[in-house]
N, C-alpha and C positions, 0 to 999 in steps of 0.2 A: 596470303588471303584466308587460310583456317584461321589464323587467331581472330582477324574480324570479324569472321562470321561466328566465332565461339563467344566472343565480345558484343556480338549483336542480341544473340541468343542470351547470355546471362543478363544482359541488359534490358531485354525485352521481359523477360521474367521477374527481374527486378520490380518492373515498372507494374506489373501484371499483380504481384504482391504488394508491392506500396501503398499503388494508387486504388486497389481494388476493383480494376481492369476485369470485367468478365465478357463471356458470351451472353449475346444478349436472349433473354428470355422473358415472352409476354405473361407466363404463369405467376412471376413474381408481383402481384399486385394485390394488395390488400383492400379491405372495402368496409367502412363504416357507414351504417344506415342509422338515422336518429329521428325518431318522430318528435314535432312540436306542437302543441305542450306535450309533454310526455303520457299523460291520461287524458286524452281527449273526451270532451262531451259534443253532443250533436251542436250546442250552443258556438263552437270554437270552429274556428277556420284552423285546417290541419296544414302543417309544411311539413316537408321532408328533405333532411340534410342529408347527403349523401357524399362520402369523403373518400377518394382513392389515394392510396398510397404506392409509388412503385420504388422498388428497389434499384433501378438502374436509371441512369440518365437523359435517357433518349426518351422514353414514353412523355407522349400529351395526350390530351384529349382533344380530340379533334371534333367531336359532337355529343353533348351529353344527353340528345335525344329527345322527345316529348312524353309526357306521360300518357299509358296506355291504360284502359281500363277492360277486365272482363269480367262481372258478376263482383265479387269482393277482393278479388286481385286486381293490385295495380303494378304495370311495369313499365321499365326504361331500357333502350337500347342504347349502351353508350360506346361510343366510336373510339376507341384509341390507335394512333399512328405508333407505330413500334419500328425499331431496325430490324434488318435481316436477322436470321437466327444466327447464323455463324459469324455474325459481326463482333467485333471486340468495343465494347463500352464502358466507361468508367463507371462504377458504383456509386452511387449518390441516393440518397432517401429525399424523397418530393412528393409533398401532397398536394391533392388539386379537389376542390369542393364546389358542389354546387347544392341550390335549392329547390324543391317543387313544389309547388302550391296544388292542393287538392282539395280546396274549399271545405266546406261542411259536408260531412257526412251522417248518416243515418247511424243509428245507433247500432251495432254489430261488430263482428270478429272479421279484420283486414290481414292482407299481405302486403306488402311492397318488395318487389323483385327486381334486382339490379343485373341486366344481361351486359357481357362487355364482347363486342366484336375487334379483334386487331386488323388492321389494314399496315402494309408497308412488308412486314416480314412473315404473315401468315394470314389468312382469313379465318382464323379460330373464332369461334361464337360459344360462348358458356354462361352458366348463371353463373354470379361470382358471389352473390350473398341475397338474403332476405331476410325480411323484419315483419313478424306479425305484430300487429298492435290492435287494441280493442278500444271502439268507440263507445261510449257510457250514454246513458241515456238520461237528458237535462232533467228528468223527473229525482234523480238520485241526488243530484248535485245540490249540495247547503247552501240555500242564498243568505248572506249577511246583511243586514239590514245597512244602509249608509248612513254614517253618522254625519250631521253637520259638519262643517270646517270651524276653525278657532274664528275665523273675521265675521264667518255669520253669526256664531254665539255672541262673540262680540257685540255687532250691529244690532241684533235682538236686545241685548241687556241695556245698552243705550237708550234704546227707542222706550224701553219698559220704565225703565227711570226717568226719563222726560217726561213720559206721562204721569208716572206717580206723582212729580214735582209739580206739574200743573194742575192736575187734580188737588193736591192740597192746596195748591195757593189760591185756585177759584173756591175752596171749601172755606177759607179763612177771608174773602171780601163778602161773603155772604154773611 
């Protein structure tokens, strides 16, 4: 009986080391926030992409939440389902992402904050990351004139050549 118990302990230890099994922890979440376009102006529709990276297999995003705004601060409350803190789960890296539409914003300084609340293992709730960004005035944006495309230029050239040929032909007749 002792031999089987020892074997089970050694085997379980080997599995934990070999397959990256660890205790569940909701604090092992990495977050990246990207503003699109990177340097928005008042004329742009602003989007924010949020990516969460989990270091253990079990967590998943239960609800990405809706964007809320207080002045120049936007924030979302993301709900993540996690296993109980004392539960052994395999270690695996997994990303989940979501995009939020902020629309057109006036010129100014803004902050986008991501809060995470975990359910299942605990009900922790914390600020996981924030991204400051600036929306510049559309007056500062250099407007480049739109050049005609090649087909427009070719049609214009053909019409000009045709009109020139017709004018020359009509002068010869007189």
